[in-house]
C-alpha positions as CSV (number, residue, x, y, z in Angstrom):
1,M,131.7,129.7,123.0
2,S,130.7,133.0,121.5
3,I,133.4,135.6,122.1
4,R,131.6,137.9,119.7
5,Q,128.4,138.1,121.7
6,S,130.3,138.1,125.0
7,L,132.4,141.1,124.0
8,L,129.3,142.9,122.7
9,A,127.5,142.3,126.0
10,I,130.4,143.8,127.9
11,L,130.5,146.8,125.6
12,D,126.8,147.3,126.2
13,Q,127.8,148.4,129.7
14,G,130.1,151.2,128.3
15,P,133.0,151.9,126.0
16,C,136.1,149.8,126.4
17,Y,139.4,149.3,124.6
18,G,140.8,145.8,123.6
19,Y,142.9,145.0,126.6
20,Q,140.2,146.2,128.9
21,L,137.6,144.0,127.1
22,R,139.9,141.0,127.6
23,A,140.4,141.7,131.3
24,E,136.6,142.2,131.7
25,F,135.9,138.9,129.9
26,D,138.4,137.1,132.1
27,R,137.1,138.6,135.3
28,R,133.5,137.8,134.4
29,T,134.2,134.2,133.5
30,G,136.5,133.4,136.3
31,S,139.5,133.3,133.9
32,T,138.3,129.9,132.8
33,W,138.5,130.5,129.1
34,P,141.5,132.8,128.5
35,V,141.1,134.9,125.4
36,N,144.2,136.4,123.7
37,V,144.2,140.0,122.9
38,G,144.7,139.4,119.2
39,Q,141.4,137.5,119.2
40,V,139.7,140.4,120.9
41,Y,141.0,142.9,118.4
42,S,140.2,140.8,115.4
43,T,136.7,140.3,116.8
44,L,136.4,144.1,117.3
45,D,137.4,144.6,113.7
46,R,134.6,142.3,112.6
47,L,132.1,143.9,114.9
48,E,133.1,147.3,113.5
49,R,132.8,146.0,110.0
50,D,129.3,144.7,110.8
51,A,128.3,148.1,112.3
52,L,127.7,146.6,115.7
53,V,130.5,148.7,117.4
54,E,132.2,151.9,116.5
55,R,135.4,153.6,117.5
56,S,134.4,156.3,120.0
57,E,137.4,158.0,121.6
58,I,141.1,157.8,122.2
59,D,142.2,158.2,125.8
60,T,145.3,159.9,127.1
61,D,147.2,156.7,126.9
62,G,146.4,156.4,123.2
63,Q,143.9,153.5,123.7
64,I,141.1,153.3,121.1
65,H,137.8,152.8,122.8
66,Y,134.9,151.1,121.1
67,S,131.2,151.8,121.8
68,I,128.3,149.5,121.0
69,T,125.8,150.7,118.4
70,A,122.0,150.3,118.5
71,A,122.3,147.3,116.2
72,G,124.9,145.8,118.6
73,S,122.6,146.3,121.6
74,A,119.9,144.6,119.7
75,E,122.2,141.6,118.9
76,V,123.1,141.4,122.7
77,A,119.4,141.4,123.6
78,A,118.7,138.7,121.0
79,W,121.6,136.6,122.2
80,L,120.6,136.8,125.9
81,G,117.0,136.1,125.0
82,S,117.6,133.0,122.9
83,P,118.7,129.4,123.9
84,V,122.1,128.0,123.1
85,V,121.4,125.3,120.5
86,R,123.7,122.4,120.9
87,S,123.8,120.4,117.7
88,G,124.7,116.7,117.7
89,A,127.4,117.4,115.2
90,V,129.8,119.1,117.7
91,R,133.2,117.5,117.4
92,D,134.2,116.2,120.8
93,E,137.9,115.2,120.7
94,L,137.5,112.5,123.3
95,A,134.5,110.9,121.6
96,I,136.4,110.9,118.3
97,K,139.5,109.5,120.0
98,L,137.6,106.6,121.5
99,A,135.7,105.9,118.2
100,I,139.0,105.8,116.3
101,A,140.9,103.9,119.0
102,V,138.3,101.1,119.2
103,T,138.7,100.4,115.5
104,L,142.5,100.2,115.5
105,P,144.3,96.9,116.1
106,G,146.4,96.5,119.2
107,V,145.0,99.5,121.1
108,D,144.2,98.8,124.7
109,I,140.9,100.8,124.8
110,A,140.4,100.0,128.5
111,R,143.7,101.8,129.2
112,V,142.8,104.7,127.0
113,I,139.6,105.1,129.0
114,Q,141.4,104.7,132.3
115,V,143.9,107.4,131.5
116,Q,141.1,109.8,130.6
117,R,139.1,108.9,133.6
118,T,142.1,109.6,135.9
119,A,142.7,113.0,134.2
120,T,139.0,113.9,134.4
121,L,138.7,113.0,138.0
122,T,141.8,115.0,138.8
123,S,140.3,118.0,137.0
124,L,137.0,117.4,138.9
125,Q,138.8,117.5,142.2
126,E,140.6,120.7,141.3
127,L,137.4,122.3,140.2
128,T,135.6,121.2,143.4
129,R,138.4,122.7,145.5
130,T,138.1,125.9,143.7
131,K,134.4,126.0,144.1
132,N,134.6,125.2,147.8
133,A,137.1,128.0,148.3
134,T,134.6,130.6,146.9
135,D,131.2,128.8,147.5
136,D,129.8,131.8,149.3
137,P,130.2,134.6,146.8
138,E,130.5,138.2,148.0
139,S,130.4,139.9,144.6
140,A,128.8,139.5,141.2
141,D,132.2,138.6,139.8
142,E,132.6,135.7,142.2
143,L,129.0,134.5,141.5
144,A,129.8,134.6,137.7
145,G,132.9,132.6,138.3
146,L,131.0,130.1,140.3
147,L,128.4,129.6,137.6
148,V,131.2,128.8,135.1
149,I,132.9,126.4,137.6
150,D,129.6,124.7,138.3
151,S,129.2,124.1,134.6
152,L,132.7,122.7,134.3
153,I,132.0,120.4,137.3
154,F,128.8,119.1,135.8
155,A,130.6,118.5,132.4
156,A,133.4,116.6,134.1
157,E,130.9,114.5,136.1
158,A,129.0,113.7,132.8
159,E,132.3,112.8,131.2
160,V,133.1,110.3,133.9
161,R,129.6,108.8,133.6
162,W,130.1,108.5,129.8
163,L,133.5,106.9,130.3
164,D,131.9,104.3,132.7
165,H,129.2,103.7,130.2
166,S,131.7,103.3,127.3
167,E,133.7,100.9,129.3
168,T,130.6,98.8,130.0
169,R,129.5,98.9,126.4
170,L,133.0,97.8,125.2
171,A,133.1,94.9,127.7
172,R,129.7,93.7,126.5
173,A,130.9,93.9,122.9
174,A,134.1,91.9,123.7
175,A,132.0,89.3,125.7
176,S,129.8,88.8,122.6
177,G,132.9,88.2,120.4
178,L,132.6,91.4,118.4
179,Q,135.8,92.1,116.4
180,T,136.5,95.8,116.6
181,A,139.7,96.2,114.6
182,V,138.7,97.7,111.2
183,P,141.2,97.4,108.3
184,L,141.6,100.1,105.7
185,S,138.8,100.0,103.1
186,T,139.6,98.5,99.8
187,V,137.2,100.9,98.1
188,V,139.2,103.6,96.4
189,P,137.6,107.1,96.7
190,R,137.0,108.8,93.3
191,R,138.5,112.1,94.4
192,G,141.7,113.0,96.0
193,R,144.8,115.0,95.7
194,P,146.5,114.3,92.4
195,A,150.1,113.2,92.4
196,K,152.6,115.9,91.5
197,A,154.4,115.4,88.3
198,Q,158.1,114.4,88.7
199,S,160.5,116.8,86.9
């Protein structure tokens, strides 16, 4: 998720200070991905360094407001006008967990899958309840939140399908007699951390 471009897009609407940007981000995404204020300020520092925003004014409460520059507006337009490229190299913790677990001796992989399926279905039910409670949006904020919730629902549904598929694949592998436990390799890597000398 791009906090950088999201904050720039909000600033394209008008000057804001850090806490205000965080609140706007939360409001516009249905508080689905909380962003801490430290992350907001460090992002603002980088945006300022890159000449995409500039400090504009200090209000009566001492808050420093940031304004987007022409280069920042151009970056927002480019971001909104381009697709999000999803590379196959994204590290998915669940996929890695299952890949490692299936190679370890003594791990009940079916149980690992069942625990995850239960958690994902619980999350899916909660998301569906949230969606149904606000399924007829009365504001742009509510509509924005629903778009995010819909995305999370589709992702959870896809995860359940993938878990079902993985369970079937593992059952076929077991039925064919495939041994999945993988011992540590006997090949010694050429590089590594050298041992510290004993004193």
